[in-house]
C-alpha positions in Angstrom: -30.7 -15.9 36.3 -31.9 -19.3 37.7 -32.9 -20.5 34.5 -30.3 -19.3 32.2 -29.0 -20.8 29.4 -25.7 -22.5 30.9 -22.4 -22.2 29.0 -19.9 -25.1 27.8 -16.7 -25.4 28.2 -14.2 -24.3 25.2 -13.6 -28.0 24.1 -17.1 -29.0 24.6 -18.1 -25.8 22.0 -15.3 -26.7 19.8 -16.3 -29.9 19.6 -20.0 -29.3 19.0 -19.2 -26.4 16.4 -16.9 -29.2 14.9 -20.1 -31.7 14.5 -22.5 -28.8 13.6 -20.4 -27.6 10.4 -20.1 -31.6 9.7 -24.1 -31.0 9.3 -24.3 -28.5 7.4 -21.1 -29.4 5.2 -21.2 -33.4 4.8 -25.4 -34.4 4.5 -25.7 -31.5 1.7 -22.0 -33.0 0.5 -24.0 -36.8 0.8 -27.1 -35.0 -1.9 -24.5 -33.3 -4.1 -23.9 -35.9 -6.6 -27.3 -36.9 -6.5 -28.3 -33.7 -7.4 -26.2 -33.4 -10.3 -27.4 -36.6 -11.8 -31.1 -35.3 -11.3 -31.5 -31.9 -11.1 -28.6 -30.8 -13.4 -26.3 -27.6 -14.0 -29.3 -25.5 -15.1 -31.5 -26.0 -12.7 -29.0 -26.0 -9.5 -27.7 -22.7 -11.1 -31.2 -21.3 -11.0 -31.5 -22.2 -7.5 -27.9 -20.9 -6.8 -28.8 -17.9 -8.5 -32.2 -17.0 -7.1 -30.9 -17.7 -2.8 -28.2 -15.3 -3.8 -30.9 -12.4 -4.5 -33.0 -13.6 -1.4 -29.4 -13.5 0.6 -29.2 -9.7 0.1 -32.8 -9.6 1.7 -31.6 -11.5 4.8 -28.3 -9.6 5.3 -30.9 -6.6 5.5 -32.6 -8.2 8.1 -30.0 -9.3 10.2 -27.9 -5.8 10.0 -25.2 -6.6 12.0 -26.6 -8.7 14.5 -24.3 -11.9 14.1 -21.3 -10.0 15.2 -22.4 -7.6 17.6 -25.2 -9.6 19.2 -22.5 -12.3 20.2 -20.0 -9.6 21.4 -22.5 -7.6 23.4 -23.8 -11.3 25.0 -20.6 -12.5 25.9 -20.0 -9.3 27.6 -22.9 -9.0 29.5 -23.9 -12.7 30.2 -22.9 -12.4 34.1 -25.2 -9.8 34.5 -28.6 -11.4 34.7 -30.5 -8.1 34.4 -28.2 -6.3 31.6 -28.4 -9.9 30.1 -32.6 -10.0 29.9 -32.4 -6.0 28.7 -29.8 -6.0 26.3 -31.0 -9.7 24.4 -34.8 -8.1 24.4 -34.1 -4.9 23.2 -31.9 -6.5 20.8 -34.6 -8.5 19.6 -37.0 -5.8 19.4 -34.4 -4.1 16.9 -33.9 -7.1 15.0 -37.6 -7.7 14.9 -38.3 -4.6 13.1 -36.2 -4.8 10.2 -36.5 -8.5 9.9 -40.5 -7.8 8.8 -39.4 -4.4 7.0 -37.1 -7.2 4.7 -39.7 -9.7 4.2 -42.3 -7.2 2.9 -39.7 -5.5 0.4 -38.7 -9.2 -0.5 -42.2 -10.5 -1.3 -42.8 -7.3 -3.0 -39.7 -8.0 -5.6 -40.7 -11.7 -6.0 -44.0 -10.6 -7.1 -43.3 -7.7 -9.1 -39.7 -8.6 -10.1 -39.3 -12.1 -9.8 -39.4 -13.2 -14.2 -39.2 -16.5 -15.0 -38.5 -17.6 -11.3 -41.2 -15.9 -9.9 -42.2 -19.3 -8.6 -38.7 -20.0 -7.1 -38.4 -16.5 -5.8 -41.9 -16.8 -4.0 -40.7 -20.2 -2.0 -37.4 -18.6 -1.3 -39.5 -16.3 1.0 -39.5 -18.6 3.5 -36.1 -18.6 3.7 -36.0 -14.5 4.4 -38.2 -15.3 7.0 -36.2 -17.4 8.8 -33.9 -14.3 9.3 -36.8 -12.8 11.5 -36.1 -15.9 14.3 -32.4 -16.1 14.0 -31.4 -15.9 17.4 -27.9 -18.1 17.2 -26.3 -14.8 18.1 -27.5 -15.3 21.8 -26.6 -19.0 21.8 -22.8 -18.5 20.8 -22.6 -15.3 22.8 -23.4 -17.4 25.9 -21.1 -19.9 24.5 -23.9 -22.5 24.4 -23.2 -24.2 21.0 -25.0 -27.0 21.9 -28.3 -26.5 21.4 -27.7 -24.8 17.9 -26.2 -28.2 16.6 -29.0 -30.4 18.4 -31.2 -29.0 16.2 -29.8 -28.6 13.1 -28.7 -31.9 13.2 -32.2 -33.3 13.3 -33.5 -31.0 10.9 -30.5 -31.2 8.3 -31.0 -35.4 8.3 -35.1 -34.6 7.9 -33.9 -32.5 4.8 -31.8 -35.1 3.3 -34.1 -37.7 3.5 -36.9 -35.2 1.7 -34.4 -34.3 -0.8 -34.3 -37.7 -1.9 -37.8 -38.9 -1.8 -39.5 -36.0 -3.5 -36.7 -34.7 -6.1 -36.5 -37.0 -9.3 -35.3 -34.5 -12.1 -35.0 -31.2 -13.1 -38.7 -30.2 -13.1 -38.4 -30.7 -9.5 -36.6 -27.4 -8.9 -39.3 -25.9 -6.9 -39.9 -28.7 -4.4 -36.1 -29.0 -3.4 -36.7 -24.8 -3.1 -39.1 -25.8 -0.9 -37.4 -28.5 1.2 -34.4 -25.8 1.9 -36.2 -22.7 2.6 -38.6 -24.9 5.1 -35.8 -26.5 6.9 -34.0 -23.1 7.2 -37.3 -21.4 8.7 -38.5 -24.7 10.7 -34.5 -24.8 12.0 -34.8 -21.0 13.5 -38.1 -21.0 14.6 -37.8 -23.9 17.1 -35.8 -21.9 19.3 -37.5 -19.2 20.1 -40.0 -20.6 22.8 -37.2 -22.1 24.6 -35.3 -18.9 24.7 -38.3 -17.0 26.0 -39.0 -19.8 28.7 -34.9 -19.2 29.8 -34.5 -15.2 29.5 -37.8 -13.5 31.1 -39.0 -10.6 29.2 -38.0 -7.4 31.0 -38.7 -3.5 30.4 -36.4 -1.8 28.8 -36.5 1.5 27.3 -35.3 3.7 24.8 -31.8 4.2 26.0 -31.3 0.2 25.8 -32.6 0.2 22.3 -30.5 3.0 21.2 -27.0 1.7 22.1 -27.5 -1.0 19.3 -27.9 1.0 16.1 -24.6 2.2 15.7 -22.8 -1.2 15.9 -25.7 -2.7 14.4 -25.2 -0.5 10.9 -21.5 -0.4 11.5 -21.4 -4.2 11.1 -24.1 -4.3 8.8 -21.9 -2.2 6.1 -18.9 -4.9 7.0 -21.3 -7.5 6.2 -22.7 -5.5 2.6 -19.1 -5.1 1.9 -18.3 -9.0 2.8 -21.0 -9.7 0.5 -20.0 -7.8 -2.6 -16.9 -10.5 -2.9 -19.0 -13.7 -2.0 -22.2 -14.2 -3.0 -22.5 -10.9 -5.4 -20.0 -12.8 -7.6 -22.7 -15.7 -8.3 -25.3 -13.0 -9.1 -22.6 -11.6 -11.4 -21.8 -14.7 -13.3 -25.2 -15.5 -13.5 -26.4 -12.2 -15.6 -23.0 -11.9 -17.2 -22.6 -15.5 -18.1 -25.5 -17.9 -17.8 -27.1 -20.2 -14.9 -25.0 -23.1 -15.9 -21.4 -21.6 -14.5 -23.1 -19.8 -11.4 -24.0 -24.0 -10.8 -20.3 -25.3 -11.3 -18.7 -21.8 -9.3 -21.2 -23.0 -6.0 -20.0 -26.2 -6.8 -16.1 -26.1 -6.4 -17.1 -23.9 -3.7 -18.8 -26.8 -1.7 -15.7 -28.9 -2.0 -13.8 -25.7 -1.0 -16.0 -24.8 1.6 -15.1 -28.2 3.6 -11.7 -27.3 5.3 -12.1 -23.6 4.7 -15.7 -24.2 7.5 -13.0 -26.8 9.6 -10.9 -23.7 9.9 -13.7 -21.1 10.7 -15.0 -23.5 13.5 -12.5 -22.0 15.7 -12.9 -18.7 14.9 -16.3 -19.2 15.8 -16.0 -20.6 18.9 -13.0 -18.5 19.6 -15.5 -15.2 19.3 -17.2 -15.1 22.2 -14.1 -16.2 24.6 -12.0 -13.6 22.8 -14.5 -10.8 23.6 -14.7 -12.0 27.1 -10.7 -12.1 27.3 -10.9 -8.2 25.9 -13.7 -7.3 28.1 -11.9 -8.4 30.8 -8.7 -7.1 30.0 -7.1 -10.1 29.8 -4.9 -10.0 26.7 -2.5 -12.8 27.6 -4.9 -15.3 27.5 -6.5 -13.3 24.1 -3.0 -13.4 22.9 -3.1 -17.3 23.6 -5.6 -18.2 22.3 -4.9 -16.5 18.9 -1.9 -18.1 18.7 -3.6 -21.9 19.3 -6.0 -20.3 16.0 -2.8 -19.4 14.0 -1.3 -23.1 14.4 -4.8 -24.4 13.8 -5.7 -22.6 10.6 -2.1 -23.3 9.6 -2.1 -27.2 9.7 -5.8 -27.1 7.9 -4.9 -24.6 5.5 -1.7 -25.8 3.8 -2.7 -29.0 4.2 -5.6 -28.2 1.9 -4.0 -26.6 -0.4 -1.9 -28.7 -1.3 -4.5 -31.7 -1.0 -6.7 -30.0 -3.3 -3.7 -29.3 -5.8 -3.2 -33.0 -6.1 -6.7 -34.5 -6.0 -9.4 -32.0 -7.0 -9.6 -33.2 -11.3 -10.2 -36.7 -10.4 -12.4 -35.9 -7.2 -15.0 -33.8 -9.0 -15.3 -36.5 -11.7 -16.2 -39.2 -9.7 -18.4 -36.9 -7.6 -20.2 -35.1 -9.6 -19.6 -36.8 -12.7 -18.0 -35.6 -16.4 -20.4 -32.7 -16.7 -19.2 -31.1 -13.6 -15.3 -31.4 -14.9 -14.7 -27.8 -15.0 -14.9 -27.9 -11.2 -11.5 -29.8 -10.7 -9.3 -27.0 -11.9 -11.9 -24.0 -10.6 -11.2 -25.7 -7.3 -7.4 -25.8 -7.6 -7.2 -22.2 -8.6 -9.5 -21.4 -5.3 -7.6 -23.4 -3.2 -5.3 -20.7 -1.7 -8.8 -19.1 -0.3 -8.7 -21.7 2.4 -5.7 -20.7 4.3 -5.9 -16.7 2.9 -10.2 -16.4 4.1 -9.2 -18.9 7.7 -6.2 -16.5 9.0 -8.5 -13.4 8.1 -11.6 -15.2 9.7 -9.4 -15.1 13.3 -7.7 -12.1 12.9 -11.3 -10.2 12.4 -13.0 -12.7 15.2 -10.5 -12.6 17.9 -8.5 -9.0 17.3 -10.7 -6.4 15.8 -14.5 -7.2 16.7 -13.6 -7.9 20.2 -11.8 -4.5 20.7 -14.5 -2.7 18.9 -12.1 -1.9 16.0 -14.9 -1.8 13.6 -14.2 1.0 11.5 -11.2 -1.0 10.8 -13.0 -4.0 9.8 -15.1 -2.1 7.6 -12.5 -0.3 5.7 -10.7 -4.3 5.2 -14.0 -5.6 3.8 -14.4 -2.3 1.9 -11.0 -2.2 0.3 -11.8 -6.2 -0.6 -15.0 -5.5 -2.1 -14.0 -2.3 -4.1 -11.0 -5.0 -5.9 -13.4 -7.5 -6.3 -15.8 -5.7 -8.0 -13.5 -4.1 -10.2 -12.0 -7.5 -11.3 -14.8 -9.1 -11.6 -16.8 -7.3 -13.8 -13.5 -6.5 -15.6 -13.0 -10.4 -15.8 -16.1 -12.2 -16.3 -16.8 -11.3 -19.2 -13.4 -11.9 -20.8 -12.7 -15.4 -18.7 -16.0 -16.6 -17.5 -15.7 -18.4 -14.5 -11.9 -17.8 -13.6 -12.4 -14.3 -13.7 -14.3 -14.8 -10.6 -12.0 -16.6 -8.8 -9.4 -14.3 -9.5 -11.4 -11.7 -8.6 -12.1 -13.6 -4.8 -8.2 -14.6 -4.7 -7.3 -10.7 -5.5 -9.7 -9.4 -2.9 -8.9 -12.1 0.1 -5.4 -11.4 -0.3 -5.1 -7.6 -0.4 -7.6 -7.7 2.9 -5.8 -10.3 4.2 -2.4 -8.3 3.8 -4.2 -4.9 5.2 -5.4 -7.4 8.6 -1.5 -8.4 8.8 0.2 -4.8 9.1 -3.0 -3.7 11.4 -3.0 -6.2 13.8 0.9 -6.5 13.2 1.8 -5.6 17.2 -0.9 -8.2 18.6 -0.2 -10.7 16.1 3.7 -10.1 14.6 3.6 -10.9 10.9 6.9 -12.9 11.4 5.1 -15.5 13.9 2.6 -15.7 10.9 5.7 -16.7 8.4 7.2 -19.2 10.9 3.6 -20.7 11.7 3.2 -21.4 8.1 6.6 -22.9 6.8 6.6 -26.0 8.3 3.0 -26.9 7.6 3.6 -26.0 3.9 7.0 -28.3 3.8 4.2 -31.0 4.8 2.0 -30.3 2.4 4.6 -30.1 -0.8 5.9 -33.8 0.6 1.8 -34.9 0.9 1.4 -33.4 -3.0 4.5 -35.5 -4.1 3.8 -38.5 -2.7 -0.1 -37.9 -4.2 1.4 -37.1 -7.2 4.2 -40.8 -7.8 0.8 -42.1 -6.8 -1.1 -40.8 -9.3 1.5 -42.1 -12.1 0.9 -46.0 -11.2 -2.9 -46.1 -10.6 -6.0 -45.8 -12.5 -8.4 -43.4 -12.3 -11.0 -44.9 -9.9 -12.5 -44.1 -6.2 -9.5 -46.9 -5.1 -7.1 -44.8 -6.5 -8.8 -41.4 -5.0 -9.2 -43.2 -1.5 -5.3 -44.4 -1.5 -4.4 -40.9 -2.5 -6.3 -39.4 0.8 -5.0 -42.2 3.0 -1.3 -41.9 2.3 -1.1 -38.2 1.6 -2.7 -37.2 4.4 -2.4 -39.6 6.8 1.7 -38.4 5.9 1.1 -34.7 6.7 -0.8 -35.8 9.9 2.3 -37.7 11.0 4.6 -34.8 9.9 2.3 -31.8 11.2 2.1 -34.4 15.0 5.6 -34.4 15.2 6.2 -30.5 14.7 3.6 -29.9 16.7 5.1 -32.1 19.4 8.9 -30.6 18.8 9.3 -27.3 17.4 6.2 -25.7 17.5 5.3 -22.7 19.6 2.4 -24.5 21.3 4.3 -27.9 21.6 3.8 -27.8 25.6 -0.1 -27.2 25.3 -0.3 -29.9 22.8 2.1 -32.4 25.0 -0.5 -31.7 27.2 -3.6 -32.7 25.9 -2.0 -35.9 23.9 -0.9 -36.8 27.5 -4.2 -36.1 29.0 -5.9 -38.0 26.3 -3.4 -41.0 26.4 -4.0 -41.0 30.4 0.0 -41.1 30.8 1.3 -42.4 34.8 1.9 -39.2 36.7 -0.2 -36.5 34.9 -2.5 -35.5 37.5 -6.0 -33.4 36.9 -6.4 -30.3 37.6 -8.4 -27.4 37.5 -11.0 -26.8 34.4 -9.8 -30.3 33.1 -6.0 -29.2 32.6 -3.1 -31.1 33.1 0.1 -30.5 34.8 3.6 -31.9 33.3 5.6 -30.5 35.0 7.3 -28.3 38.1 7.3 -25.3 39.2 9.5 -23.4 41.4 6.7 -21.3 42.0 3.0 -21.0 41.8 2.0 -17.2 42.6 -1.7 -17.4 43.8 -3.1 -14.1 42.9 -2.2 -12.1 39.2 -2.7 -8.7 41.6 0.3 -6.0 41.6 2.1 -8.3 44.6 1.8 -11.3 42.6 2.6 -9.9 39.6 5.5 -8.4 40.5 7.0 -11.6 41.9 6.2 -13.6 39.1 7.9 -10.8 37.0 11.1 -10.9 39.0 11.1 -14.5 39.7 11.2 -15.3 35.9 13.8 -12.7 35.5 16.2 -14.8 37.4 15.2 -17.9 35.3 12.7 -19.5 37.7 9.4 -21.0 36.5 6.5 -19.6 37.3 2.8 -20.3 37.5 0.1 -17.8 38.2 -3.5 -18.4 39.2 -6.3 -16.5 40.0 -9.5 -17.6 40.9 -11.5 -14.1 39.3 -11.2 -13.8 35.4 -9.3 -11.3 34.9 -5.5 -9.9 36.1 -4.6 -6.8 38.1 -6.8 -8.3 41.3 -8.5 -4.7 42.6 -6.5 -2.6 40.5 -8.0 -4.1 37.3 -9.5 -1.7 34.7 -12.1 -2.4 31.9 -13.1 -0.4 29.0 -16.3 1.4 28.5 -17.0 3.4 26.1 -13.3 4.0 25.5 -12.9 4.7 29.3 -10.9 2.7 31.4 -13.3 2.3 34.7 -11.5 1.5 37.9 -13.6 -1.6 38.4 -13.0 -2.0 41.8 -12.8 1.6 42.9 -10.3 4.7 42.1 -6.4 4.1 42.3 -4.3 6.8 41.7 -0.7 5.6 42.0 1.3 8.0 44.0 4.9 7.2 45.5 8.2 9.4 47.0 10.1 5.9 46.4 11.8 6.7 43.4 12.5 3.3 43.3 9.2 1.9 43.1 8.3 5.2 40.4 11.6 4.0 37.9 10.5 0.1 38.2 6.3 1.0 37.5 7.6 3.0 34.6 9.4 0.0 33.2 5.5 -1.1 32.3 3.3 1.9 31.5 3.6 5.2 30.7 2.1 7.4 33.6 0.0 10.4 32.6 -0.1 13.7 35.1 -3.2 13.0 36.8 -3.1 14.8 40.4 -5.7 14.0 43.0 -7.6 17.0 43.6 -11.2 15.6 45.2 -14.4 17.6 45.9 -16.3 17.3 49.4 -20.3 17.6 49.2 -22.1 18.0 52.1 -25.8 18.6 51.1 -24.6 20.7 48.0 -21.9 22.9 49.8 -18.6 22.1 47.7 -15.9 22.3 49.9 -11.8 21.0 48.4 -9.6 18.3 49.7 -7.6 17.7 51.1 -8.1 20.2 53.8 -6.2 23.3 52.9 -6.8 26.7 53.0 -9.5 26.7 50.3 -11.4 24.5 52.8 -11.0 26.6 55.7 -12.0 30.0 53.3 -15.0 28.5 52.8 -16.0 26.9 56.1 -15.1 30.1 58.1 -14.0 33.3 55.4 -10.5 33.0 56.8 -7.8 34.5 54.5 -4.4 33.6 56.4 -3.1 30.3 58.2 -2.6 32.0 60.9 -6.6 32.7 61.0 -7.1 29.3 60.2 -4.8 27.7 63.1 -6.5 29.9 65.5 -10.1 28.8 64.2 -9.2 25.4 64.7 -7.4 25.9 68.6 -9.7 27.3 69.3 -12.7 24.8 68.7 -10.3 22.3 69.8 -9.8 23.6 73.5 -13.8 24.6 73.2 -14.1 20.6 73.0 -11.5 20.1 75.9 -9.2 17.4 74.0 -5.5 17.0 75.0 -4.9 13.5 74.3 -7.2 11.8 71.3 -8.5 8.9 72.7 -10.7 8.0 69.1 -11.4 9.1 65.5 -13.5 11.7 66.7 -11.0 13.1 69.2 -8.5 13.0 66.7 -10.1 14.4 63.8 -11.6 17.7 66.3 -7.9 18.3 67.1 -6.9 18.1 63.4 -9.3 20.4 61.8 -11.9 21.6 64.4 -15.6 20.8 65.2 -17.3 22.2 62.2 -14.8 20.6 59.6 -15.5 17.3 61.7 -19.1 17.6 61.5 -19.4 18.7 57.7 -16.6 17.0 56.2 -15.3 13.6 58.1 -18.3 12.2 60.7 -20.7 11.4 58.2 -18.3 10.2 55.6 -16.3 8.4 58.1 -19.4 6.7 60.1 -20.4 5.0 56.5 -17.3 4.3 55.0 -16.7 1.8 58.4 -20.4 1.3 59.8 -19.3 2.6 63.3 -19.5 5.6 65.3 -16.2 7.8 65.2 -15.8 7.5 68.7 -15.6 4.1 68.2 -12.9 4.2 65.6 -9.4 4.2 66.8 -7.3 7.3 66.6 -4.9 6.4 64.2 -6.9 5.7 61.4 -7.7 9.8 60.7 -3.8 10.5 61.0 -3.3 9.7 57.2 -5.5 12.8 56.6 -3.8 15.5 55.1 -4.2 19.2 56.8 -2.0 21.8 55.1 -2.1 25.4 55.8 -1.6 26.4 51.9 -3.3 26.7 48.7 -3.0 23.1 48.0 -5.5 21.3 46.6 -3.0 18.4 45.5 -4.2 15.0 47.9 -1.4 13.1 47.9 1.2 15.5 47.7 3.8 12.8 46.9 6.9 13.2 44.3 5.6 11.3 41.8 1.8 10.3 40.7 0.2 9.6 38.1 -2.3 6.6 35.8 -0.8 4.4 33.7 -2.4 5.3 30.3 -4.3 2.7 29.2 -5.7 1.4 32.8 -3.8 -0.7 35.1 -4.4 -3.6 33.3 -2.5 -3.0 30.7 0.3 -2.3 33.1 -0.4 -5.6 35.1 -0.3 -7.3 31.4 3.2 -6.3 31.0 4.4 -7.1 34.4 2.9 -10.6 33.1 4.2 -10.9 29.6 5.3 -14.7 28.6 4.4 -15.8 32.1 1.6 -18.9 32.4 -1.2 -17.5 33.8 -4.6 -19.4 34.4 -7.9 -17.3 35.4 -10.9 -18.7 36.9 -9.0 -21.2 38.9 -9.7 -21.3 42.6 -6.2 -22.2 44.7 -8.2 -23.0 48.3 -11.0 -24.9 46.3 -8.1 -27.3 44.2 -4.8 -26.9 46.9 -3.8 -30.7 47.1 -3.5 -30.9 43.2 -2.1 -27.0 42.8 0.6 -27.6 45.7 2.1 -30.5 43.9 2.9 -28.1 40.7 5.4 -25.9 42.1 8.3 -26.0 45.0 7.1 -22.8 46.9 3.5 -21.2 46.8 3.5 -17.4 47.2 0.0 -16.8 48.5 -1.8 -13.7 48.3 -5.0 -14.3 49.4 -6.8 -13.7 52.8 -4.6 -15.4 55.2 -7.7 -16.6 57.4 -9.4 -17.9 54.9 -6.0 -20.2 53.9 -6.4 -21.7 57.2 -10.6 -22.4 56.6 -10.7 -19.7 59.3 -9.8 -22.0 62.1 -9.4 -19.0 64.9 -12.4 -16.8 63.3 -13.0 -14.5 60.6 -10.6 -11.1 60.3 -12.9 -8.1 59.8 -13.1 -5.9 56.8 -15.0 -3.3 55.3 -16.3 -4.2 51.8 -17.5 -1.5 49.3 -20.5 -2.1 46.6 -20.2 0.0 43.0 -23.1 0.7 41.1 -21.4 1.6 37.4 -23.4 3.9 35.0 -22.9 5.1 31.5 -24.4 8.6 31.2 -25.1 9.8 27.5 -23.4 13.3 28.3 -20.0 14.5 27.9 -19.5 15.4 31.8 -21.1 14.5 35.2 -19.4 16.0 37.8 -16.5 17.5 36.6 -14.0 16.1 39.0 -12.5 12.6 39.5 -14.1 11.9 43.0 -16.5 13.6 45.0 -17.4 12.4 48.5 -20.9 13.0 49.9 -20.0 13.3 53.6 -23.6 14.3 54.9 -24.9 10.9 56.7 -28.3 11.2 55.1 -26.3 10.4 51.2 -26.6 6.4 50.9 -23.3 6.2 49.1 -19.7 7.4 50.0 -18.9 9.2 46.7 -19.0 9.2 43.1 -16.2 8.4 40.7 -16.4 9.7 36.8 -13.2 8.0 35.6 -12.8 9.7 32.3 -10.9 12.7 34.5 -8.3 9.8 35.1 -6.8 10.3 31.8 -8.3 13.7 30.9 -10.6 12.2 28.6 -13.0 13.7 26.1 -15.4 11.1 25.0 -19.1 11.6 24.3 -20.5 9.9 26.8 -19.5 9.3 30.3 -19.3 6.4 32.9 -19.8 7.0 37.0 -19.8 4.7 40.1 -21.3 5.3 43.1 -19.7 3.8 46.4 -21.4 2.0 49.0 -19.6 0.9 51.7 -20.8 -1.9 53.5 -20.2 -4.8 56.4 -18.5 -7.5 55.2 -19.4 -11.1 55.2 -18.3 -14.7 54.3 -18.2 -14.3 50.2 -18.0 -10.8 49.6 -14.7 -8.8 48.2 -12.8 -7.8 51.2 -11.3 -4.4 50.9 -10.2 -2.6 54.1 -9.0 -4.8 57.0 -10.0 -3.8 60.2 -7.0 -2.5 62.0 -8.6 -2.6 65.3 -7.4 -4.0 68.7 -9.2 -7.3 68.7 -8.4 -8.2 64.9 -5.0 -7.5 65.4 -4.5 -10.0 67.8 -6.6 -12.3 65.7 -4.2 -12.0 63.2 -0.9 -12.1 65.2 -2.1 -15.6 65.8 -2.6 -16.6 62.2 0.8 -14.8 61.3 2.4 -17.8 63.7 0.4 -20.2 61.8 1.5 -18.6 58.6 5.3 -19.1 59.6 5.3 -22.5 60.4 4.0 -23.4 57.2 6.4 -25.0 55.3 7.0 -23.6 51.7 4.3 -21.4 51.7 4.8 -17.4 51.5 2.1 -14.8 52.7 2.5 -11.6 50.8 0.2 -8.4 50.0 -2.8 -6.9 51.8 -4.7 -10.1 52.4 -2.0 -12.0 52.9 -0.6 -9.6 55.9 -3.9 -8.3 56.8 -2.6 -4.7 55.9 -4.0 -1.5 53.9 -1.1 -1.0 51.6 -1.0 1.9 49.0 -0.5 0.5 45.7 3.7 1.9 46.5 3.8 0.1 49.5 2.6 -3.3 48.0 5.0 -2.6 45.2 7.9 -2.5 47.5 6.8 -5.2 49.6 7.5 -7.6 47.0 10.6 -6.1 45.8 11.8 -7.3 49.1 10.3 -10.5 48.9 12.4 -11.0 45.5 15.4 -9.5 47.4 15.2 -12.2 50.3 13.9 -15.2 48.2 15.6 -15.1 44.8 
């Protein structure tokens, strides 16, 4: 859209999110020592207790919108109409439940507030802030800047007001008003900007309805999470005293600093992971997960051993002697930094992006049950430590569950190997801190010395490991070298840096490029694969919608008589036994395809092959055709005038945008004609669809190979050519030469994909519409490619169109004019040094998939 909120790069988002967390953590920490000495433990405990009660109403207002909103916005941000409908329909649902929550809370505060009624009423502003909370929109669009700037200003003002207005324990109501007002204003100021940027649009019940299930499913997850996080404070306040709530809350403030630094990466990576998974780009999804794992291990282990060394001294100096118990509580809670952080990245980068919401809920429910049992049992006996034991036990059990369910995506061995080096570095840091503690008095200087020496040593050890032995050492080197601007490092697409040479740069992550890249790596070559699209697999790309693998760029049914090719593809995917048996629809009359005895029987009433052949022969002789000169004459020669008029003419002219008399005869020669009762269109020895979709198959081909998406080779040719000894180019051959001899012609296809709330639309994978009046050429119902039984179905209407520069080229126009032009480009290509042209566009040839793979394997035999 013209006024669309722009997404920032991953690096900028990470920087902004770090800044945001600094704002919401550091500023409150600045005022914490002031508050512990002015408001005191009782008033702070009352605030934390009442806040925890108000929070329950907030989570009802928000339902599961924080995650569902981010996920669905991230998936639809590139489609203006879908984005607008999604946002406004989701906002309407959110507003309804927010108003209900606000009214319910006001009633509670008035009639159930008891001795804290005034504090509860002030907290109404906090509950009301949920109505305006649209942070999920900005996060889904990967635009963190607006959120950060807003909170920076408001938090600074909040900090100033606390110092100016809160002077004693009697000022609890002022403190509550300042914090609640800042939350309310922080959310409310964003809505006008969004209304201006994302224009309102008409939406219907179907748009609203799609949100209910994921919202409520994720709401259950939020409730379960609340039962072992916020609910601890409620139980402490109800079962012990309000002072314990303050101690627990202010211990968590320290723990929250490293914990939040870790969750920054999950927050930033979540929309990126959703986008990768939605596009079937599991390779990059796993790559981002590995980055997150290293970051989490580094911060988590450093925090655990660091807090073990300094916690007791820190709380006495920072909060005062009255909060000394917080030191032991912090030490006990410190493992939660890593446990919660690792669980967070698994949820945000694997479970939720893959719509594994039920597993997510089961995990959180497990945590909640364990926590409730332990805290109810232990708080009366152990007080605050009962809450600590409950929290740690719940989080640890939840993490073990997550590691088991995600082990194929994130192997447990990988996690353990990631933890070990940082744990060793953390133990060394703790030893140094302990030695310093033996020789210095308890003072701020002593604390700062421990933090600088111990923390500095840990960072150096971590950097050495990252640079030499870690799984992401190459990426870390690139990052360091780019910042130091070392000589010889060139900036390339997306601000990344090239540090090493490749044997081959493969342009295009479709079948041809993926096969060549795989074989080259098997022969020990270094390969970089790039694609200007945001996904791998080229035109065979499939994406999951409503549990259905949708063929994004048209139906692709794999079929071959080449056993070598069949055995080859089966190394990367299991194939089902789908048989292509399309149906032709001529103004409501349905005919079997390919042309066979069922077709002839329906058309003419014939029952034997002899009768059918005689009918076709008679119509051919009546037309006076001896040597077909064009497609029309060739078709009549093959199947007779009746079938041509009903089932060939209209469909073909829509597909090619030309009269059949203007099209060459050879185009129709591929058409199967059988005098048997056989609806198997291809009649190939081997055929089927990869279980799980083509994207998964190509991903397996590219496993372990560096792939860069959204990388336009022709726009960055000079820099990219320097990376490799040779280029395998699978793009359009005329585009490579900047159309210097003129543009080759193609036919393009436009798709209109629709999700229908019914299990069956047309009862077949493909129905061709052969009359000229129907604007689309065919309708694909994707679920039947994999024999689906989903409650909904997804259909795609295909519209053939003339190709123009900027459109996706699908079918080469193989007439005489384009044939001659291609030969001229081919001569230019053969003169290119160290560039190999291949694939459908590189060779300007209509290839079936098996022929593409055979061609790539043939190139591998010659080249590797």
